[in-house]
Structures are given as C-alpha cells and as structure tokens.
PyMOL Python script that loads the backbone (N, CA, C, O; Angstrom):
from pymol import cmd

cmd.read_pdbstr("""\
ATOM      1  N   LYS A   1    -146.296  91.417 -20.818  1.00  0.00           N
ATOM      2  CA  LYS A   1    -144.873  92.159 -21.092  1.00  0.00           C
ATOM      3  C   LYS A   1    -144.864  93.652 -20.691  1.00  0.00           C
ATOM      4  O   LYS A   1    -143.836  94.126 -20.208  1.00  0.00           O
ATOM      5  N   ASP A   2    -145.916  94.379 -20.862  1.00  0.00           N
ATOM      6  CA  ASP A   2    -145.771  95.844 -20.368  1.00  0.00           C
ATOM      7  C   ASP A   2    -146.021  95.656 -18.930  1.00  0.00           C
ATOM      8  O   ASP A   2    -145.709  96.653 -18.279  1.00  0.00           O
ATOM      9  N   GLU A   3    -146.452  94.756 -18.292  1.00  0.00           N
ATOM     10  CA  GLU A   3    -146.354  94.623 -16.782  1.00  0.00           C
ATOM     11  C   GLU A   3    -145.349  93.861 -16.001  1.00  0.00           C
ATOM     12  O   GLU A   3    -145.256  93.794 -14.776  1.00  0.00           O
ATOM     13  N   ASN A   4    -144.576  93.270 -16.951  1.00  0.00           N
ATOM     14  CA  ASN A   4    -143.339  92.509 -16.613  1.00  0.00           C
ATOM     15  C   ASN A   4    -143.620  91.348 -15.852  1.00  0.00           C
ATOM     16  O   ASN A   4    -142.859  90.871 -15.010  1.00  0.00           O
ATOM     17  N   ALA A   5    -144.879  90.847 -16.209  1.00  0.00           N
ATOM     18  CA  ALA A   5    -145.681  89.443 -15.554  1.00  0.00           C
ATOM     19  C   ALA A   5    -145.063  88.339 -16.162  1.00  0.00           C
ATOM     20  O   ALA A   5    -144.337  88.400 -17.154  1.00  0.00           O
ATOM     21  N   ARG A   6    -145.443  87.097 -15.394  1.00  0.00           N
ATOM     22  CA  ARG A   6    -144.630  86.001 -15.906  1.00  0.00           C
ATOM     23  C   ARG A   6    -145.886  84.983 -15.743  1.00  0.00           C
ATOM     24  O   ARG A   6    -146.982  85.270 -15.262  1.00  0.00           O
ATOM     25  N   LEU A   7    -145.526  83.897 -16.187  1.00  0.00           N
ATOM     26  CA  LEU A   7    -146.448  83.007 -16.106  1.00  0.00           C
ATOM     27  C   LEU A   7    -145.941  81.542 -15.803  1.00  0.00           C
ATOM     28  O   LEU A   7    -144.951  81.133 -16.410  1.00  0.00           O
ATOM     29  N   VAL A   8    -146.519  80.822 -14.980  1.00  0.00           N
ATOM     30  CA  VAL A   8    -145.937  79.584 -14.614  1.00  0.00           C
ATOM     31  C   VAL A   8    -146.550  78.382 -15.351  1.00  0.00           C
ATOM     32  O   VAL A   8    -147.740  78.083 -15.254  1.00  0.00           O
ATOM     33  N   PRO A   9    -145.856  77.865 -15.925  1.00  0.00           N
ATOM     34  CA  PRO A   9    -146.400  77.053 -17.071  1.00  0.00           C
ATOM     35  C   PRO A   9    -147.728  75.932 -16.699  1.00  0.00           C
ATOM     36  O   PRO A   9    -148.803  75.959 -17.298  1.00  0.00           O
ATOM     37  N   PHE A  10    -147.419  75.061 -15.697  1.00  0.00           N
ATOM     38  CA  PHE A  10    -148.393  74.505 -14.961  1.00  0.00           C
ATOM     39  C   PHE A  10    -148.419  74.196 -13.666  1.00  0.00           C
ATOM     40  O   PHE A  10    -147.971  73.092 -13.355  1.00  0.00           O
ATOM     41  N   LEU A  11    -148.877  74.973 -12.743  1.00  0.00           N
ATOM     42  CA  LEU A  11    -148.899  75.175 -11.394  1.00  0.00           C
ATOM     43  C   LEU A  11    -148.858  73.637 -10.433  1.00  0.00           C
ATOM     44  O   LEU A  11    -148.168  73.346  -9.456  1.00  0.00           O
ATOM     45  N   MET A  12    -149.800  72.922 -11.106  1.00  0.00           N
ATOM     46  CA  MET A  12    -149.747  71.450 -10.593  1.00  0.00           C
ATOM     47  C   MET A  12    -149.168  70.416 -10.972  1.00  0.00           C
ATOM     48  O   MET A  12    -149.503  69.309 -10.549  1.00  0.00           O
ATOM     49  N   GLU A  13    -148.192  70.595 -11.840  1.00  0.00           N
ATOM     50  CA  GLU A  13    -147.248  69.660 -12.233  1.00  0.00           C
ATOM     51  C   GLU A  13    -146.845  68.726 -11.782  1.00  0.00           C
ATOM     52  O   GLU A  13    -145.796  69.032 -11.215  1.00  0.00           O
ATOM     53  N   GLY A  14    -147.119  67.315 -11.633  1.00  0.00           N
ATOM     54  CA  GLY A  14    -146.433  66.156 -10.570  1.00  0.00           C
ATOM     55  C   GLY A  14    -147.396  66.405  -9.590  1.00  0.00           C
ATOM     56  O   GLY A  14    -147.053  66.017  -8.473  1.00  0.00           O
ATOM     57  N   ILE A  15    -148.558  66.962  -9.664  1.00  0.00           N
ATOM     58  CA  ILE A  15    -149.327  66.965  -8.144  1.00  0.00           C
ATOM     59  C   ILE A  15    -150.888  66.517  -8.627  1.00  0.00           C
ATOM     60  O   ILE A  15    -151.571  65.778  -7.918  1.00  0.00           O
ATOM     61  N   ALA A  16    -151.404  67.095 -10.019  1.00  0.00           N
ATOM     62  CA  ALA A  16    -152.732  67.463 -10.209  1.00  0.00           C
ATOM     63  C   ALA A  16    -153.245  65.502 -10.446  1.00  0.00           C
ATOM     64  O   ALA A  16    -154.385  65.096 -10.219  1.00  0.00           O
ATOM     65  N   THR A  17    -152.282  64.758 -10.844  1.00  0.00           N
ATOM     66  CA  THR A  17    -152.581  63.325 -10.973  1.00  0.00           C
ATOM     67  C   THR A  17    -152.411  62.278  -9.766  1.00  0.00           C
ATOM     68  O   THR A  17    -152.656  61.072  -9.724  1.00  0.00           O
ATOM     69  N   ASN A  18    -151.986  63.019  -8.957  1.00  0.00           N
ATOM     70  CA  ASN A  18    -151.479  62.083  -7.572  1.00  0.00           C
ATOM     71  C   ASN A  18    -152.644  62.401  -6.368  1.00  0.00           C
ATOM     72  O   ASN A  18    -152.491  63.410  -5.679  1.00  0.00           O
ATOM     73  N   ARG A  19    -153.316  61.887  -6.236  1.00  0.00           N
ATOM     74  CA  ARG A  19    -154.561  61.836  -5.380  1.00  0.00           C
ATOM     75  C   ARG A  19    -154.041  61.880  -4.108  1.00  0.00           C
ATOM     76  O   ARG A  19    -154.678  62.516  -3.268  1.00  0.00           O
ATOM     77  N   ALA A  20    -152.594  61.113  -3.656  1.00  0.00           N
ATOM     78  CA  ALA A  20    -152.013  61.307  -2.472  1.00  0.00           C
ATOM     79  C   ALA A  20    -151.702  63.024  -1.980  1.00  0.00           C
ATOM     80  O   ALA A  20    -151.600  63.469  -0.837  1.00  0.00           O
ATOM     81  N   MET A  21    -151.627  63.574  -2.981  1.00  0.00           N
ATOM     82  CA  MET A  21    -150.956  64.796  -2.677  1.00  0.00           C
ATOM     83  C   MET A  21    -152.350  65.807  -2.429  1.00  0.00           C
ATOM     84  O   MET A  21    -152.057  66.984  -2.637  1.00  0.00           O
ATOM     85  N   PHE A  22    -153.493  65.647  -2.114  1.00  0.00           N
ATOM     86  CA  PHE A  22    -154.632  66.375  -2.080  1.00  0.00           C
ATOM     87  C   PHE A  22    -155.174  65.887  -0.836  1.00  0.00           C
ATOM     88  O   PHE A  22    -155.181  64.745  -0.377  1.00  0.00           O
ATOM     89  N   GLN A  23    -155.730  67.218  -0.273  1.00  0.00           N
ATOM     90  CA  GLN A  23    -156.422  67.201   0.829  1.00  0.00           C
ATOM     91  C   GLN A  23    -157.774  66.143   1.095  1.00  0.00           C
ATOM     92  O   GLN A  23    -157.672  65.247   0.257  1.00  0.00           O
ATOM     93  N   ALA A  24    -158.591  65.996   1.668  1.00  0.00           N
ATOM     94  CA  ALA A  24    -159.734  64.797   1.964  1.00  0.00           C
ATOM     95  C   ALA A  24    -161.085  65.388   1.000  1.00  0.00           C
ATOM     96  O   ALA A  24    -162.117  64.788   0.700  1.00  0.00           O
ATOM     97  N   ASP A  25    -160.674  66.710   0.669  1.00  0.00           N
ATOM     98  CA  ASP A  25    -161.544  67.420  -0.345  1.00  0.00           C
ATOM     99  C   ASP A  25    -161.705  67.268  -1.632  1.00  0.00           C
ATOM    100  O   ASP A  25    -162.644  67.603  -2.354  1.00  0.00           O
ATOM    101  N   GLY A  26    -160.309  66.516  -1.967  1.00  0.00           N
ATOM    102  CA  GLY A  26    -159.545  66.112  -3.278  1.00  0.00           C
ATOM    103  C   GLY A  26    -159.749  67.500  -4.086  1.00  0.00           C
ATOM    104  O   GLY A  26    -159.945  67.319  -5.288  1.00  0.00           O
ATOM    105  N   ILE A  27    -159.744  68.473  -3.781  1.00  0.00           N
ATOM    106  CA  ILE A  27    -159.803  69.784  -4.347  1.00  0.00           C
ATOM    107  C   ILE A  27    -158.347  70.540  -3.930  1.00  0.00           C
ATOM    108  O   ILE A  27    -157.724  70.973  -4.900  1.00  0.00           O
ATOM    109  N   HIS A  28    -157.784  70.730  -2.715  1.00  0.00           N
ATOM    110  CA  HIS A  28    -156.973  71.448  -2.473  1.00  0.00           C
ATOM    111  C   HIS A  28    -155.490  70.589  -1.856  1.00  0.00           C
ATOM    112  O   HIS A  28    -155.475  69.714  -0.991  1.00  0.00           O
ATOM    113  N   PRO A  29    -154.330  71.153  -2.600  1.00  0.00           N
ATOM    114  CA  PRO A  29    -153.173  70.173  -2.035  1.00  0.00           C
ATOM    115  C   PRO A  29    -152.968  70.072  -0.449  1.00  0.00           C
ATOM    116  O   PRO A  29    -153.373  70.888   0.380  1.00  0.00           O
ATOM    117  N   ASN A  30    -152.323  69.010  -0.232  1.00  0.00           N
ATOM    118  CA  ASN A  30    -151.940  68.939   1.384  1.00  0.00           C
ATOM    119  C   ASN A  30    -150.470  69.496   1.273  1.00  0.00           C
ATOM    120  O   ASN A  30    -149.856  70.096   0.391  1.00  0.00           O
ATOM    121  N   GLU A  31    -150.089  68.934   2.848  1.00  0.00           N
ATOM    122  CA  GLU A  31    -148.952  69.314   2.852  1.00  0.00           C
ATOM    123  C   GLU A  31    -147.727  68.872   2.508  1.00  0.00           C
ATOM    124  O   GLU A  31    -146.684  69.425   2.856  1.00  0.00           O
ATOM    125  N   ASP A  32    -147.819  67.641   1.662  1.00  0.00           N
ATOM    126  CA  ASP A  32    -146.783  67.000   1.042  1.00  0.00           C
ATOM    127  C   ASP A  32    -146.896  67.477  -0.246  1.00  0.00           C
ATOM    128  O   ASP A  32    -146.037  67.015  -0.998  1.00  0.00           O
ATOM    129  N   ALA A  33    -147.758  68.334  -0.802  1.00  0.00           N
ATOM    130  CA  ALA A  33    -147.543  68.797  -2.114  1.00  0.00           C
ATOM    131  C   ALA A  33    -146.955  70.052  -2.209  1.00  0.00           C
ATOM    132  O   ALA A  33    -146.665  70.586  -3.280  1.00  0.00           O
ATOM    133  N   GLN A  34    -146.745  70.611  -0.928  1.00  0.00           N
ATOM    134  CA  GLN A  34    -146.165  72.262  -1.079  1.00  0.00           C
ATOM    135  C   GLN A  34    -144.756  72.064  -1.540  1.00  0.00           C
ATOM    136  O   GLN A  34    -144.362  72.890  -2.363  1.00  0.00           O
ATOM    137  N   PRO A  35    -143.812  71.005  -1.121  1.00  0.00           N
ATOM    138  CA  PRO A  35    -142.769  71.179  -1.771  1.00  0.00           C
ATOM    139  C   PRO A  35    -142.496  71.230  -3.286  1.00  0.00           C
ATOM    140  O   PRO A  35    -141.510  71.787  -3.769  1.00  0.00           O
ATOM    141  N   LYS A  36    -143.356  70.665  -3.923  1.00  0.00           N
ATOM    142  CA  LYS A  36    -143.675  70.484  -5.177  1.00  0.00           C
ATOM    143  C   LYS A  36    -143.981  71.697  -5.726  1.00  0.00           C
ATOM    144  O   LYS A  36    -143.249  72.256  -6.543  1.00  0.00           O
ATOM    145  N   LEU A  37    -145.068  72.161  -5.309  1.00  0.00           N
ATOM    146  CA  LEU A  37    -145.708  73.677  -5.744  1.00  0.00           C
ATOM    147  C   LEU A  37    -144.515  74.784  -5.506  1.00  0.00           C
ATOM    148  O   LEU A  37    -144.562  75.899  -6.023  1.00  0.00           O
ATOM    149  N   LEU A  38    -143.605  74.411  -4.791  1.00  0.00           N
ATOM    150  CA  LEU A  38    -142.308  75.585  -4.525  1.00  0.00           C
ATOM    151  C   LEU A  38    -141.408  75.537  -5.683  1.00  0.00           C
ATOM    152  O   LEU A  38    -140.817  76.506  -6.159  1.00  0.00           O
ATOM    153  N   ASP A  39    -141.354  74.274  -6.110  1.00  0.00           N
ATOM    154  CA  ASP A  39    -140.326  73.812  -7.087  1.00  0.00           C
ATOM    155  C   ASP A  39    -141.255  74.277  -8.681  1.00  0.00           C
ATOM    156  O   ASP A  39    -140.665  74.550  -9.727  1.00  0.00           O
ATOM    157  N   ASN A  40    -142.409  74.276  -8.563  1.00  0.00           N
ATOM    158  CA  ASN A  40    -142.872  74.732  -9.650  1.00  0.00           C
ATOM    159  C   ASN A  40    -142.962  76.095 -10.034  1.00  0.00           C
ATOM    160  O   ASN A  40    -142.960  76.526 -11.188  1.00  0.00           O
ATOM    161  N   VAL A  41    -143.065  76.949  -8.636  1.00  0.00           N
ATOM    162  CA  VAL A  41    -143.129  78.586  -8.867  1.00  0.00           C
ATOM    163  C   VAL A  41    -142.033  79.164  -9.007  1.00  0.00           C
ATOM    164  O   VAL A  41    -141.871  80.036  -9.861  1.00  0.00           O
ATOM    165  N   TRP A  42    -140.884  78.680  -7.997  1.00  0.00           N
ATOM    166  CA  TRP A  42    -139.813  79.136  -7.700  1.00  0.00           C
ATOM    167  C   TRP A  42    -138.992  79.785  -9.105  1.00  0.00           C
ATOM    168  O   TRP A  42    -138.629  80.957  -9.201  1.00  0.00           O
ATOM    169  N   PRO A  43    -138.828  78.853 -10.015  1.00  0.00           N
ATOM    170  CA  PRO A  43    -137.793  79.392 -10.968  1.00  0.00           C
ATOM    171  C   PRO A  43    -138.692  80.601 -11.842  1.00  0.00           C
ATOM    172  O   PRO A  43    -137.899  81.378 -12.373  1.00  0.00           O
ATOM    173  N   THR A  44    -139.814  80.879 -12.063  1.00  0.00           N
ATOM    174  CA  THR A  44    -140.370  81.661 -12.486  1.00  0.00           C
ATOM    175  C   THR A  44    -140.401  82.836 -11.470  1.00  0.00           C
ATOM    176  O   THR A  44    -140.136  83.889 -12.050  1.00  0.00           O
ATOM    177  N   LEU A  45    -140.674  83.026  -9.942  1.00  0.00           N
ATOM    178  CA  LEU A  45    -140.735  83.608  -9.244  1.00  0.00           C
ATOM    179  C   LEU A  45    -139.319  84.514  -8.905  1.00  0.00           C
ATOM    180  O   LEU A  45    -139.298  85.743  -8.973  1.00  0.00           O
ATOM    181  N   ARG A  46    -138.209  83.720  -8.548  1.00  0.00           N
ATOM    182  CA  ARG A  46    -136.849  84.055  -8.110  1.00  0.00           C
ATOM    183  C   ARG A  46    -136.262  85.386  -9.156  1.00  0.00           C
ATOM    184  O   ARG A  46    -135.854  86.399  -8.588  1.00  0.00           O
ATOM    185  N   PRO A  47    -136.250  85.333 -10.364  1.00  0.00           N
ATOM    186  CA  PRO A  47    -135.847  86.303 -11.107  1.00  0.00           C
ATOM    187  C   PRO A  47    -136.820  87.451 -10.710  1.00  0.00           C
ATOM    188  O   PRO A  47    -136.174  88.396 -10.257  1.00  0.00           O
ATOM    189  N   LEU A  48    -137.992  87.652 -10.727  1.00  0.00           N
ATOM    190  CA  LEU A  48    -138.723  88.802 -10.314  1.00  0.00           C
ATOM    191  C   LEU A  48    -138.498  89.411  -8.897  1.00  0.00           C
ATOM    192  O   LEU A  48    -139.103  90.436  -8.583  1.00  0.00           O
ATOM    193  N   LEU A  49    -137.623  88.788  -8.020  1.00  0.00           N
ATOM    194  CA  LEU A  49    -137.277  89.230  -6.693  1.00  0.00           C
ATOM    195  C   LEU A  49    -135.628  90.012  -6.777  1.00  0.00           C
ATOM    196  O   LEU A  49    -135.145  90.705  -5.882  1.00  0.00           O
ATOM    197  N   ASP A  50    -135.002  89.689  -8.041  1.00  0.00           N
ATOM    198  CA  ASP A  50    -133.622  90.227  -7.938  1.00  0.00           C
ATOM    199  C   ASP A  50    -133.753  91.851  -8.313  1.00  0.00           C
ATOM    200  O   ASP A  50    -132.753  92.568  -8.310  1.00  0.00           O
TER     201      ASP A  50
END
""", "prot")
cmd.dss("prot")
cmd.show_as("cartoon", "prot")
cmd.util.cbc("prot")
cmd.orient("prot")
C-alpha cells in the first residue's frame, strides 16, 4: 500500500494448464499465450497508467 503496488492475481490463468500455450521447453509461454497474458495483466496495470 505504501508504494501503491498492485498484485496480478494469477498471471498464468488460462495458460498454465494448456501445454499448447508453451514453447518446446515447456517453461516459457509461446506467441499464442501473449493475448491471454495481456488480458490477465491489463486490468491491474491500466489504472496505474492514468
């Protein structure tokens, strides 16, 4: 609260259990996951930019 920090509830929501959303290494999200990552982060990030 002192630093006006925000928490993204679960960055990997809708991605973590979908193996098709990961690169061959099985760790890093792939290109298909990027729109979902944006959907997960933007509602928390946007108010901080106003």
